[in-house]
PDB file of N, CA, C and O in Angstrom:
ATOM      1  N   MET A   1       0.630  -1.114   0.414  1.00  0.00           N
ATOM      2  CA  MET A   1       0.081  -0.154  -0.004  1.00  0.00           C
ATOM      3  C   MET A   1       0.359   1.200   0.107  1.00  0.00           C
ATOM      4  O   MET A   1       0.624   1.494   1.272  1.00  0.00           O
ATOM      5  N   SER A   2       0.404   2.273  -0.777  1.00  0.00           N
ATOM      6  CA  SER A   2       1.269   3.121  -0.870  1.00  0.00           C
ATOM      7  C   SER A   2       0.674   4.399  -0.213  1.00  0.00           C
ATOM      8  O   SER A   2      -0.451   4.071   0.164  1.00  0.00           O
ATOM      9  N   GLY A   3       0.947   5.967   0.166  1.00  0.00           N
ATOM     10  CA  GLY A   3       0.125   6.844   0.611  1.00  0.00           C
ATOM     11  C   GLY A   3       0.398   7.409  -0.584  1.00  0.00           C
ATOM     12  O   GLY A   3       1.066   6.945  -1.508  1.00  0.00           O
ATOM     13  N   PRO A   4      -0.305   8.697  -0.483  1.00  0.00           N
ATOM     14  CA  PRO A   4      -0.368   9.823  -1.421  1.00  0.00           C
ATOM     15  C   PRO A   4       1.000  10.537  -1.877  1.00  0.00           C
ATOM     16  O   PRO A   4       1.799  10.858  -0.998  1.00  0.00           O
ATOM     17  N   VAL A   5       1.240  10.748  -2.993  1.00  0.00           N
ATOM     18  CA  VAL A   5       2.337  11.584  -3.312  1.00  0.00           C
ATOM     19  C   VAL A   5       2.706  12.882  -2.733  1.00  0.00           C
ATOM     20  O   VAL A   5       2.064  13.926  -2.848  1.00  0.00           O
ATOM     21  N   ILE A   6       3.559  12.746  -2.242  1.00  0.00           N
ATOM     22  CA  ILE A   6       4.020  14.269  -1.731  1.00  0.00           C
ATOM     23  C   ILE A   6       5.264  15.070  -2.660  1.00  0.00           C
ATOM     24  O   ILE A   6       6.347  14.787  -3.171  1.00  0.00           O
ATOM     25  N   SER A   7       4.650  15.863  -2.563  1.00  0.00           N
ATOM     26  CA  SER A   7       5.571  17.277  -3.479  1.00  0.00           C
ATOM     27  C   SER A   7       5.742  18.433  -2.740  1.00  0.00           C
ATOM     28  O   SER A   7       4.861  19.064  -2.157  1.00  0.00           O
ATOM     29  N   TYR A   8       7.210  18.733  -2.809  1.00  0.00           N
ATOM     30  CA  TYR A   8       6.965  20.377  -1.579  1.00  0.00           C
ATOM     31  C   TYR A   8       7.235  21.317  -2.731  1.00  0.00           C
ATOM     32  O   TYR A   8       7.900  22.330  -2.514  1.00  0.00           O
ATOM     33  N   ALA A   9       6.744  21.044  -4.008  1.00  0.00           N
ATOM     34  CA  ALA A   9       7.104  22.350  -4.812  1.00  0.00           C
ATOM     35  C   ALA A   9       5.656  23.152  -4.403  1.00  0.00           C
ATOM     36  O   ALA A   9       6.098  24.300  -4.344  1.00  0.00           O
ATOM     37  N   PRO A  10       4.593  23.240  -4.169  1.00  0.00           N
ATOM     38  CA  PRO A  10       3.855  24.341  -3.447  1.00  0.00           C
ATOM     39  C   PRO A  10       4.080  25.143  -2.339  1.00  0.00           C
ATOM     40  O   PRO A  10       3.526  26.205  -2.058  1.00  0.00           O
ATOM     41  N   PHE A  11       5.307  24.288  -1.479  1.00  0.00           N
ATOM     42  CA  PHE A  11       5.950  25.163  -0.383  1.00  0.00           C
ATOM     43  C   PHE A  11       7.044  25.869  -0.956  1.00  0.00           C
ATOM     44  O   PHE A  11       7.387  26.869  -0.326  1.00  0.00           O
ATOM     45  N   GLU A  12       7.654  25.614  -1.951  1.00  0.00           N
ATOM     46  CA  GLU A  12       8.658  26.264  -2.421  1.00  0.00           C
ATOM     47  C   GLU A  12       7.978  27.787  -3.051  1.00  0.00           C
ATOM     48  O   GLU A  12       8.376  28.906  -2.729  1.00  0.00           O
ATOM     49  N   GLU A  13       6.924  27.500  -3.963  1.00  0.00           N
ATOM     50  CA  GLU A  13       6.000  28.743  -4.550  1.00  0.00           C
ATOM     51  C   GLU A  13       5.678  29.638  -3.310  1.00  0.00           C
ATOM     52  O   GLU A  13       5.593  30.865  -3.379  1.00  0.00           O
ATOM     53  N   LEU A  14       5.557  29.114  -2.491  1.00  0.00           N
ATOM     54  CA  LEU A  14       5.050  29.854  -1.472  1.00  0.00           C
ATOM     55  C   LEU A  14       5.874  30.645  -0.849  1.00  0.00           C
ATOM     56  O   LEU A  14       5.626  31.843  -0.709  1.00  0.00           O
ATOM     57  N   ILE A  15       6.936  30.086  -0.406  1.00  0.00           N
ATOM     58  CA  ILE A  15       8.419  31.058   0.027  1.00  0.00           C
ATOM     59  C   ILE A  15       8.772  31.666  -1.035  1.00  0.00           C
ATOM     60  O   ILE A  15       9.183  32.769  -0.676  1.00  0.00           O
ATOM     61  N   ALA A  16       8.849  31.557  -2.240  1.00  0.00           N
ATOM     62  CA  ALA A  16       9.139  32.565  -3.065  1.00  0.00           C
ATOM     63  C   ALA A  16       8.084  33.535  -2.907  1.00  0.00           C
ATOM     64  O   ALA A  16       8.542  34.677  -2.895  1.00  0.00           O
ATOM     65  N   SER A  17       6.770  33.478  -2.776  1.00  0.00           N
ATOM     66  CA  SER A  17       5.559  34.394  -3.089  1.00  0.00           C
ATOM     67  C   SER A  17       5.496  35.238  -1.625  1.00  0.00           C
ATOM     68  O   SER A  17       5.021  36.358  -1.812  1.00  0.00           O
ATOM     69  N   LEU A  18       5.807  35.018  -0.409  1.00  0.00           N
ATOM     70  CA  LEU A  18       6.126  35.563   0.736  1.00  0.00           C
ATOM     71  C   LEU A  18       6.926  36.481   0.697  1.00  0.00           C
ATOM     72  O   LEU A  18       6.680  37.566   1.226  1.00  0.00           O
ATOM     73  N   ARG A  19       8.241  36.177  -0.053  1.00  0.00           N
ATOM     74  CA  ARG A  19       9.409  36.542   0.054  1.00  0.00           C
ATOM     75  C   ARG A  19       9.094  38.201  -0.843  1.00  0.00           C
ATOM     76  O   ARG A  19       9.609  39.278  -0.541  1.00  0.00           O
ATOM     77  N   ALA A  20       8.164  37.954  -1.907  1.00  0.00           N
ATOM     78  CA  ALA A  20       7.854  39.011  -3.080  1.00  0.00           C
ATOM     79  C   ALA A  20       6.890  40.193  -2.341  1.00  0.00           C
ATOM     80  O   ALA A  20       6.833  41.396  -2.595  1.00  0.00           O
ATOM     81  N   ASP A  21       6.048  39.287  -1.186  1.00  0.00           N
ATOM     82  CA  ASP A  21       5.301  40.340  -0.646  1.00  0.00           C
ATOM     83  C   ASP A  21       5.566  40.746   0.746  1.00  0.00           C
ATOM     84  O   ASP A  21       4.736  41.077   1.592  1.00  0.00           O
ATOM     85  N   GLY A  22       7.268  40.648   0.891  1.00  0.00           N
ATOM     86  CA  GLY A  22       7.222  41.532   1.903  1.00  0.00           C
ATOM     87  C   GLY A  22       7.870  40.574   3.322  1.00  0.00           C
ATOM     88  O   GLY A  22       8.698  41.026   4.113  1.00  0.00           O
ATOM     89  N   LEU A  23       7.257  39.165   3.391  1.00  0.00           N
ATOM     90  CA  LEU A  23       6.957  38.808   4.376  1.00  0.00           C
ATOM     91  C   LEU A  23       8.132  37.435   4.746  1.00  0.00           C
ATOM     92  O   LEU A  23       7.893  36.294   5.141  1.00  0.00           O
ATOM     93  N   ALA A  24       9.456  38.122   4.421  1.00  0.00           N
ATOM     94  CA  ALA A  24      10.813  37.276   4.345  1.00  0.00           C
ATOM     95  C   ALA A  24      10.760  36.299   5.588  1.00  0.00           C
ATOM     96  O   ALA A  24      10.961  35.088   5.502  1.00  0.00           O
ATOM     97  N   GLY A  25      10.447  37.016   6.821  1.00  0.00           N
ATOM     98  CA  GLY A  25      10.550  36.172   8.367  1.00  0.00           C
ATOM     99  C   GLY A  25      10.112  34.820   8.204  1.00  0.00           C
ATOM    100  O   GLY A  25      10.769  33.803   8.430  1.00  0.00           O
ATOM    101  N   HIS A  26       8.635  34.935   7.683  1.00  0.00           N
ATOM    102  CA  HIS A  26       8.145  33.826   7.315  1.00  0.00           C
ATOM    103  C   HIS A  26       8.546  32.819   6.470  1.00  0.00           C
ATOM    104  O   HIS A  26       8.637  31.650   6.846  1.00  0.00           O
ATOM    105  N   ALA A  27       8.846  33.273   5.104  1.00  0.00           N
ATOM    106  CA  ALA A  27       9.507  32.354   4.406  1.00  0.00           C
ATOM    107  C   ALA A  27      10.597  31.771   4.893  1.00  0.00           C
ATOM    108  O   ALA A  27      10.904  30.675   4.424  1.00  0.00           O
ATOM    109  N   ASP A  28      11.233  32.232   5.698  1.00  0.00           N
ATOM    110  CA  ASP A  28      12.258  32.253   6.113  1.00  0.00           C
ATOM    111  C   ASP A  28      12.289  30.500   7.078  1.00  0.00           C
ATOM    112  O   ASP A  28      12.951  29.471   6.944  1.00  0.00           O
ATOM    113  N   ARG A  29      11.105  30.987   8.090  1.00  0.00           N
ATOM    114  CA  ARG A  29      10.521  29.735   8.915  1.00  0.00           C
ATOM    115  C   ARG A  29      10.000  28.697   7.963  1.00  0.00           C
ATOM    116  O   ARG A  29      10.207  27.535   8.314  1.00  0.00           O
ATOM    117  N   LEU A  30       9.429  28.863   6.941  1.00  0.00           N
ATOM    118  CA  LEU A  30       8.934  27.682   5.872  1.00  0.00           C
ATOM    119  C   LEU A  30       9.831  26.766   5.347  1.00  0.00           C
ATOM    120  O   LEU A  30       9.595  25.562   5.248  1.00  0.00           O
ATOM    121  N   HIS A  31      11.484  27.648   4.800  1.00  0.00           N
ATOM    122  CA  HIS A  31      12.316  27.412   4.184  1.00  0.00           C
ATOM    123  C   HIS A  31      13.139  26.451   5.720  1.00  0.00           C
ATOM    124  O   HIS A  31      13.652  25.350   5.521  1.00  0.00           O
ATOM    125  N   ARG A  32      13.133  26.759   6.405  1.00  0.00           N
ATOM    126  CA  ARG A  32      14.128  26.058   7.741  1.00  0.00           C
ATOM    127  C   ARG A  32      13.202  25.142   7.254  1.00  0.00           C
ATOM    128  O   ARG A  32      13.355  24.607   6.156  1.00  0.00           O
ATOM    129  N   LEU A  33      11.931  24.842   8.226  1.00  0.00           N
ATOM    130  CA  LEU A  33      11.499  23.733   8.118  1.00  0.00           C
ATOM    131  C   LEU A  33      11.472  22.771   6.937  1.00  0.00           C
ATOM    132  O   LEU A  33      11.473  21.559   7.149  1.00  0.00           O
ATOM    133  N   LEU A  34      11.452  23.174   5.928  1.00  0.00           N
ATOM    134  CA  LEU A  34      11.513  22.487   4.868  1.00  0.00           C
ATOM    135  C   LEU A  34      13.233  21.816   4.442  1.00  0.00           C
ATOM    136  O   LEU A  34      13.466  20.710   3.956  1.00  0.00           O
ATOM    137  N   HIS A  35      14.166  22.810   4.784  1.00  0.00           N
ATOM    138  CA  HIS A  35      15.484  22.220   4.375  1.00  0.00           C
ATOM    139  C   HIS A  35      16.564  22.036   5.271  1.00  0.00           C
ATOM    140  O   HIS A  35      17.626  21.444   5.082  1.00  0.00           O
ATOM    141  N   GLY A  36      15.996  22.837   6.630  1.00  0.00           N
ATOM    142  CA  GLY A  36      17.080  22.514   7.992  1.00  0.00           C
ATOM    143  C   GLY A  36      16.504  21.674   9.131  1.00  0.00           C
ATOM    144  O   GLY A  36      17.156  21.661  10.175  1.00  0.00           O
ATOM    145  N   VAL A  37      15.478  21.038   9.079  1.00  0.00           N
ATOM    146  CA  VAL A  37      15.398  20.302   9.774  1.00  0.00           C
ATOM    147  C   VAL A  37      15.232  18.617   9.581  1.00  0.00           C
ATOM    148  O   VAL A  37      14.496  18.148   8.713  1.00  0.00           O
ATOM    149  N   ALA A  38      15.945  17.864  10.425  1.00  0.00           N
ATOM    150  CA  ALA A  38      15.823  16.036   9.702  1.00  0.00           C
ATOM    151  C   ALA A  38      14.543  15.688   9.979  1.00  0.00           C
ATOM    152  O   ALA A  38      14.329  15.789  11.187  1.00  0.00           O
ATOM    153  N   TRP A  39      13.655  15.339   9.390  1.00  0.00           N
ATOM    154  CA  TRP A  39      12.443  14.896   9.377  1.00  0.00           C
ATOM    155  C   TRP A  39      12.274  13.070   9.786  1.00  0.00           C
ATOM    156  O   TRP A  39      13.169  12.493   9.170  1.00  0.00           O
ATOM    157  N   THR A  40      11.858  12.571  10.189  1.00  0.00           N
ATOM    158  CA  THR A  40      11.249  10.931  10.079  1.00  0.00           C
ATOM    159  C   THR A  40      10.770  10.800   9.326  1.00  0.00           C
ATOM    160  O   THR A  40      10.968   9.674   8.869  1.00  0.00           O
ATOM    161  N   THR A  41       9.875  11.576   8.580  1.00  0.00           N
ATOM    162  CA  THR A  41       8.940  10.766   7.703  1.00  0.00           C
ATOM    163  C   THR A  41       8.353  12.138   6.998  1.00  0.00           C
ATOM    164  O   THR A  41       7.995  13.093   7.688  1.00  0.00           O
ATOM    165  N   GLY A  42       8.272  12.147   5.226  1.00  0.00           N
ATOM    166  CA  GLY A  42       7.729  13.436   4.636  1.00  0.00           C
ATOM    167  C   GLY A  42       6.538  13.386   5.200  1.00  0.00           C
ATOM    168  O   GLY A  42       6.034  14.492   5.006  1.00  0.00           O
ATOM    169  N   SER A  43       5.612  12.535   5.949  1.00  0.00           N
ATOM    170  CA  SER A  43       4.387  13.299   6.527  1.00  0.00           C
ATOM    171  C   SER A  43       4.452  14.188   7.338  1.00  0.00           C
ATOM    172  O   SER A  43       3.870  15.272   7.293  1.00  0.00           O
ATOM    173  N   GLU A  44       5.390  13.669   8.386  1.00  0.00           N
ATOM    174  CA  GLU A  44       5.498  14.748   9.281  1.00  0.00           C
ATOM    175  C   GLU A  44       6.173  15.852   9.110  1.00  0.00           C
ATOM    176  O   GLU A  44       6.107  16.711   9.989  1.00  0.00           O
ATOM    177  N   LEU A  45       6.904  16.050   8.037  1.00  0.00           N
ATOM    178  CA  LEU A  45       6.716  17.448   7.503  1.00  0.00           C
ATOM    179  C   LEU A  45       6.116  18.153   7.378  1.00  0.00           C
ATOM    180  O   LEU A  45       6.077  19.233   7.967  1.00  0.00           O
ATOM    181  N   ILE A  46       5.135  17.553   6.164  1.00  0.00           N
ATOM    182  CA  ILE A  46       3.914  18.500   5.863  1.00  0.00           C
ATOM    183  C   ILE A  46       2.923  18.561   6.545  1.00  0.00           C
ATOM    184  O   ILE A  46       1.913  19.134   6.137  1.00  0.00           O
ATOM    185  N   GLY A  47       3.006  17.890   7.923  1.00  0.00           N
ATOM    186  CA  GLY A  47       2.056  17.909   9.069  1.00  0.00           C
ATOM    187  C   GLY A  47       2.709  19.356   9.970  1.00  0.00           C
ATOM    188  O   GLY A  47       2.035  20.110  10.671  1.00  0.00           O
ATOM    189  N   GLU A  48       3.893  19.434   9.755  1.00  0.00           N
ATOM    190  CA  GLU A  48       4.661  20.924  10.522  1.00  0.00           C
ATOM    191  C   GLU A  48       4.028  21.688   9.246  1.00  0.00           C
ATOM    192  O   GLU A  48       2.882  22.071   9.482  1.00  0.00           O
ATOM    193  N   LEU A  49       4.375  21.920   8.291  1.00  0.00           N
ATOM    194  CA  LEU A  49       4.298  22.695   7.426  1.00  0.00           C
ATOM    195  C   LEU A  49       2.843  23.353   7.276  1.00  0.00           C
ATOM    196  O   LEU A  49       2.635  24.483   6.836  1.00  0.00           O
ATOM    197  N   GLY A  50       1.830  22.401   7.742  1.00  0.00           N
ATOM    198  CA  GLY A  50       0.605  22.824   7.441  1.00  0.00           C
ATOM    199  C   GLY A  50       0.379  23.446   8.804  1.00  0.00           C
ATOM    200  O   GLY A  50      -0.741  23.944   8.925  1.00  0.00           O
ATOM    201  N   GLN A  51       1.137  23.531   9.809  1.00  0.00           N
ATOM    202  CA  GLN A  51       0.584  24.068  11.210  1.00  0.00           C
ATOM    203  C   GLN A  51       1.113  25.225  10.877  1.00  0.00           C
ATOM    204  O   GLN A  51       0.363  26.198  10.965  1.00  0.00           O
ATOM    205  N   ALA A  52       2.568  25.455  10.395  1.00  0.00           N
ATOM    206  CA  ALA A  52       2.977  26.857   9.883  1.00  0.00           C
ATOM    207  C   ALA A  52       2.055  27.740   9.259  1.00  0.00           C
ATOM    208  O   ALA A  52       1.889  28.939   9.487  1.00  0.00           O
ATOM    209  N   LEU A  53       1.326  26.813   8.231  1.00  0.00           N
ATOM    210  CA  LEU A  53       0.715  27.499   7.208  1.00  0.00           C
ATOM    211  C   LEU A  53      -0.645  28.006   8.023  1.00  0.00           C
ATOM    212  O   LEU A  53      -1.412  28.900   7.665  1.00  0.00           O
ATOM    213  N   LYS A  54      -0.701  27.463   8.811  1.00  0.00           N
ATOM    214  CA  LYS A  54      -2.294  28.069   9.765  1.00  0.00           C
ATOM    215  C   LYS A  54      -1.987  29.118  10.427  1.00  0.00           C
ATOM    216  O   LYS A  54      -2.717  30.108  10.389  1.00  0.00           O
ATOM    217  N   ASP A  55      -0.577  29.076  11.323  1.00  0.00           N
ATOM    218  CA  ASP A  55      -0.430  30.248  12.151  1.00  0.00           C
ATOM    219  C   ASP A  55      -0.369  31.286  10.995  1.00  0.00           C
ATOM    220  O   ASP A  55      -1.126  32.237  11.188  1.00  0.00           O
ATOM    221  N   LEU A  56       0.426  31.342   9.711  1.00  0.00           N
ATOM    222  CA  LEU A  56       0.787  32.338   8.959  1.00  0.00           C
ATOM    223  C   LEU A  56      -0.476  32.804   8.292  1.00  0.00           C
ATOM    224  O   LEU A  56      -0.549  33.952   7.856  1.00  0.00           O
ATOM    225  N   ALA A  57      -1.710  31.754   8.173  1.00  0.00           N
ATOM    226  CA  ALA A  57      -3.302  32.443   7.889  1.00  0.00           C
ATOM    227  C   ALA A  57      -3.749  33.051   8.744  1.00  0.00           C
ATOM    228  O   ALA A  57      -4.593  33.918   8.517  1.00  0.00           O
ATOM    229  N   ARG A  58      -3.291  32.758  10.032  1.00  0.00           N
ATOM    230  CA  ARG A  58      -4.194  33.636  11.007  1.00  0.00           C
ATOM    231  C   ARG A  58      -3.362  34.833  11.059  1.00  0.00           C
ATOM    232  O   ARG A  58      -3.916  35.930  10.995  1.00  0.00           O
ATOM    233  N   ASP A  59      -2.354  34.764  11.145  1.00  0.00           N
ATOM    234  CA  ASP A  59      -1.592  36.093  10.945  1.00  0.00           C
ATOM    235  C   ASP A  59      -1.672  37.232  10.044  1.00  0.00           C
ATOM    236  O   ASP A  59      -1.773  38.406  10.398  1.00  0.00           O
ATOM    237  N   HIS A  60      -1.617  36.764   8.771  1.00  0.00           N
ATOM    238  CA  HIS A  60      -1.637  37.630   7.814  1.00  0.00           C
ATOM    239  C   HIS A  60      -2.379  37.820   6.725  1.00  0.00           C
ATOM    240  O   HIS A  60      -2.384  38.748   5.916  1.00  0.00           O
ATOM    241  N   GLY A  61      -3.239  36.474   6.815  1.00  0.00           N
ATOM    242  CA  GLY A  61      -3.935  36.006   5.336  1.00  0.00           C
ATOM    243  C   GLY A  61      -4.881  36.992   4.842  1.00  0.00           C
ATOM    244  O   GLY A  61      -5.134  36.919   3.640  1.00  0.00           O
ATOM    245  N   ASN A  62      -5.456  37.898   5.520  1.00  0.00           N
ATOM    246  CA  ASN A  62      -5.911  39.326   5.326  1.00  0.00           C
ATOM    247  C   ASN A  62      -4.956  40.449   4.240  1.00  0.00           C
ATOM    248  O   ASN A  62      -5.437  41.379   3.592  1.00  0.00           O
ATOM    249  N   SER A  63      -3.795  40.114   4.278  1.00  0.00           N
ATOM    250  CA  SER A  63      -2.596  41.153   3.977  1.00  0.00           C
ATOM    251  C   SER A  63      -1.873  40.335   2.614  1.00  0.00           C
ATOM    252  O   SER A  63      -0.983  40.975   2.054  1.00  0.00           O
ATOM    253  N   PHE A  64      -2.214  38.912   2.030  1.00  0.00           N
ATOM    254  CA  PHE A  64      -1.199  38.249   1.114  1.00  0.00           C
ATOM    255  C   PHE A  64      -1.791  38.672  -0.555  1.00  0.00           C
ATOM    256  O   PHE A  64      -2.887  38.412  -1.051  1.00  0.00           O
ATOM    257  N   SER A  65      -0.843  39.265  -1.040  1.00  0.00           N
ATOM    258  CA  SER A  65      -1.398  38.982  -2.345  1.00  0.00           C
ATOM    259  C   SER A  65      -2.106  38.046  -3.342  1.00  0.00           C
ATOM    260  O   SER A  65      -2.054  36.836  -3.122  1.00  0.00           O
ATOM    261  N   ASP A  66      -2.778  38.519  -4.448  1.00  0.00           N
ATOM    262  CA  ASP A  66      -3.530  37.698  -4.592  1.00  0.00           C
ATOM    263  C   ASP A  66      -2.481  36.148  -5.251  1.00  0.00           C
ATOM    264  O   ASP A  66      -2.916  35.003  -5.133  1.00  0.00           O
ATOM    265  N   SER A  67      -1.178  36.449  -5.876  1.00  0.00           N
ATOM    266  CA  SER A  67      -0.071  35.317  -6.061  1.00  0.00           C
ATOM    267  C   SER A  67      -0.140  34.237  -4.583  1.00  0.00           C
ATOM    268  O   SER A  67      -0.372  33.040  -4.409  1.00  0.00           O
ATOM    269  N   THR A  68       0.216  35.453  -3.656  1.00  0.00           N
ATOM    270  CA  THR A  68       0.390  34.657  -2.760  1.00  0.00           C
ATOM    271  C   THR A  68      -0.876  33.498  -2.169  1.00  0.00           C
ATOM    272  O   THR A  68      -0.597  32.312  -1.995  1.00  0.00           O
ATOM    273  N   ARG A  69      -1.974  33.943  -1.962  1.00  0.00           N
ATOM    274  CA  ARG A  69      -3.520  33.485  -1.381  1.00  0.00           C
ATOM    275  C   ARG A  69      -3.259  31.915  -2.617  1.00  0.00           C
ATOM    276  O   ARG A  69      -3.201  30.797  -2.104  1.00  0.00           O
ATOM    277  N   VAL A  70      -3.137  32.060  -4.096  1.00  0.00           N
ATOM    278  CA  VAL A  70      -3.447  31.471  -4.622  1.00  0.00           C
ATOM    279  C   VAL A  70      -1.973  29.764  -4.333  1.00  0.00           C
ATOM    280  O   VAL A  70      -2.132  28.582  -4.637  1.00  0.00           O
ATOM    281  N   ARG A  71      -0.917  30.355  -3.764  1.00  0.00           N
ATOM    282  CA  ARG A  71       0.083  29.453  -3.756  1.00  0.00           C
ATOM    283  C   ARG A  71      -0.232  28.703  -1.958  1.00  0.00           C
ATOM    284  O   ARG A  71      -0.046  27.610  -1.424  1.00  0.00           O
ATOM    285  N   MET A  72      -0.670  29.755  -1.633  1.00  0.00           N
ATOM    286  CA  MET A  72      -0.951  29.052   0.009  1.00  0.00           C
ATOM    287  C   MET A  72      -2.316  28.094  -0.063  1.00  0.00           C
ATOM    288  O   MET A  72      -2.511  27.128   0.675  1.00  0.00           O
ATOM    289  N   LYS A  73      -3.228  28.570  -1.118  1.00  0.00           N
ATOM    290  CA  LYS A  73      -4.190  27.490  -1.352  1.00  0.00           C
ATOM    291  C   LYS A  73      -4.041  25.699  -1.515  1.00  0.00           C
ATOM    292  O   LYS A  73      -4.595  24.660  -1.157  1.00  0.00           O
ATOM    293  N   ALA A  74      -2.784  26.241  -2.383  1.00  0.00           N
ATOM    294  CA  ALA A  74      -1.979  25.109  -3.172  1.00  0.00           C
ATOM    295  C   ALA A  74      -1.344  24.294  -2.022  1.00  0.00           C
ATOM    296  O   ALA A  74      -1.430  23.078  -1.851  1.00  0.00           O
ATOM    297  N   ALA A  75      -0.690  25.206  -1.269  1.00  0.00           N
ATOM    298  CA  ALA A  75      -0.003  24.092  -0.134  1.00  0.00           C
ATOM    299  C   ALA A  75      -0.960  23.665   0.789  1.00  0.00           C
ATOM    300  O   ALA A  75      -0.501  22.674   1.356  1.00  0.00           O
ATOM    301  N   PHE A  76      -2.257  23.987   1.279  1.00  0.00           N
ATOM    302  CA  PHE A  76      -2.822  23.559   2.079  1.00  0.00           C
ATOM    303  C   PHE A  76      -3.227  22.605   1.389  1.00  0.00           C
ATOM    304  O   PHE A  76      -3.002  21.571   2.018  1.00  0.00           O
ATOM    305  N   GLU A  77      -3.937  22.295  -0.034  1.00  0.00           N
ATOM    306  CA  GLU A  77      -4.326  21.453  -0.576  1.00  0.00           C
ATOM    307  C   GLU A  77      -3.126  19.857  -0.057  1.00  0.00           C
ATOM    308  O   GLU A  77      -3.361  18.793   0.516  1.00  0.00           O
ATOM    309  N   MET A  78      -2.137  20.353  -0.517  1.00  0.00           N
ATOM    310  CA  MET A  78      -0.958  19.170  -0.263  1.00  0.00           C
ATOM    311  C   MET A  78      -1.114  18.744   1.089  1.00  0.00           C
ATOM    312  O   MET A  78      -1.367  17.557   1.292  1.00  0.00           O
ATOM    313  N   ALA A  79      -0.990  19.603   2.123  1.00  0.00           N
ATOM    314  CA  ALA A  79      -1.404  19.410   3.596  1.00  0.00           C
ATOM    315  C   ALA A  79      -2.332  18.544   3.673  1.00  0.00           C
ATOM    316  O   ALA A  79      -1.961  17.541   4.283  1.00  0.00           O
ATOM    317  N   THR A  80      -3.579  18.501   3.245  1.00  0.00           N
ATOM    318  CA  THR A  80      -4.722  18.197   3.440  1.00  0.00           C
ATOM    319  C   THR A  80      -4.965  16.563   2.241  1.00  0.00           C
ATOM    320  O   THR A  80      -5.764  15.627   2.217  1.00  0.00           O
ATOM    321  N   ARG A  81      -3.799  16.978   1.435  1.00  0.00           N
ATOM    322  CA  ARG A  81      -3.595  15.137   0.710  1.00  0.00           C
ATOM    323  C   ARG A  81      -3.123  14.182   1.428  1.00  0.00           C
ATOM    324  O   ARG A  81      -3.502  13.014   1.335  1.00  0.00           O
ATOM    325  N   VAL A  82      -2.146  14.648   2.306  1.00  0.00           N
ATOM    326  CA  VAL A  82      -1.227  13.798   3.125  1.00  0.00           C
ATOM    327  C   VAL A  82      -2.081  13.688   4.402  1.00  0.00           C
ATOM    328  O   VAL A  82      -2.059  12.608   4.991  1.00  0.00           O
ATOM    329  N   TRP A  83      -2.987  14.902   4.993  1.00  0.00           N
ATOM    330  CA  TRP A  83      -3.279  14.488   6.415  1.00  0.00           C
ATOM    331  C   TRP A  83      -5.070  14.957   5.903  1.00  0.00           C
ATOM    332  O   TRP A  83      -5.582  16.035   6.205  1.00  0.00           O
ATOM    333  N   PRO A  84      -5.683  13.995   5.195  1.00  0.00           N
ATOM    334  CA  PRO A  84      -7.539  14.638   5.010  1.00  0.00           C
ATOM    335  C   PRO A  84      -7.738  15.163   5.985  1.00  0.00           C
ATOM    336  O   PRO A  84      -8.212  16.293   5.865  1.00  0.00           O
ATOM    337  N   ASP A  85      -7.519  14.703   7.260  1.00  0.00           N
ATOM    338  CA  ASP A  85      -8.483  15.382   8.325  1.00  0.00           C
ATOM    339  C   ASP A  85      -7.806  16.777   8.870  1.00  0.00           C
ATOM    340  O   ASP A  85      -8.102  17.197   9.989  1.00  0.00           O
ATOM    341  N   PHE A  86      -6.994  17.389   8.121  1.00  0.00           N
ATOM    342  CA  PHE A  86      -6.383  18.468   8.887  1.00  0.00           C
ATOM    343  C   PHE A  86      -6.894  19.390   9.172  1.00  0.00           C
ATOM    344  O   PHE A  86      -7.383  19.979   8.207  1.00  0.00           O
ATOM    345  N   PRO A  87      -7.071  19.966  10.349  1.00  0.00           N
ATOM    346  CA  PRO A  87      -7.601  20.948  10.781  1.00  0.00           C
ATOM    347  C   PRO A  87      -7.141  22.329   9.794  1.00  0.00           C
ATOM    348  O   PRO A  87      -5.934  22.549   9.704  1.00  0.00           O
ATOM    349  N   ARG A  88      -8.213  23.344   8.984  1.00  0.00           N
ATOM    350  CA  ARG A  88      -8.056  24.875   9.159  1.00  0.00           C
ATOM    351  C   ARG A  88      -8.465  25.387   9.676  1.00  0.00           C
ATOM    352  O   ARG A  88      -8.210  26.591   9.683  1.00  0.00           O
TER     353      ARG A  88
END
């Protein structure tokens, strides 16, 4: 049995979009989660990224550019692909 296909591309695209929106600190946090931590599993990483997305959306969701909103949605979709009951 295989799990869902995990892609980190939506998170990489979101990081670039956050930087373009002037939210470098939040982009750096996501980047560290993706590239600076040794995770046991890909699904564990996606869960942690999902939690970071929730915090980001709560704190800055109304100020995102349209481009960042689209990328945020794609990143959340990846989180729910891996964790179908992920609370948003």
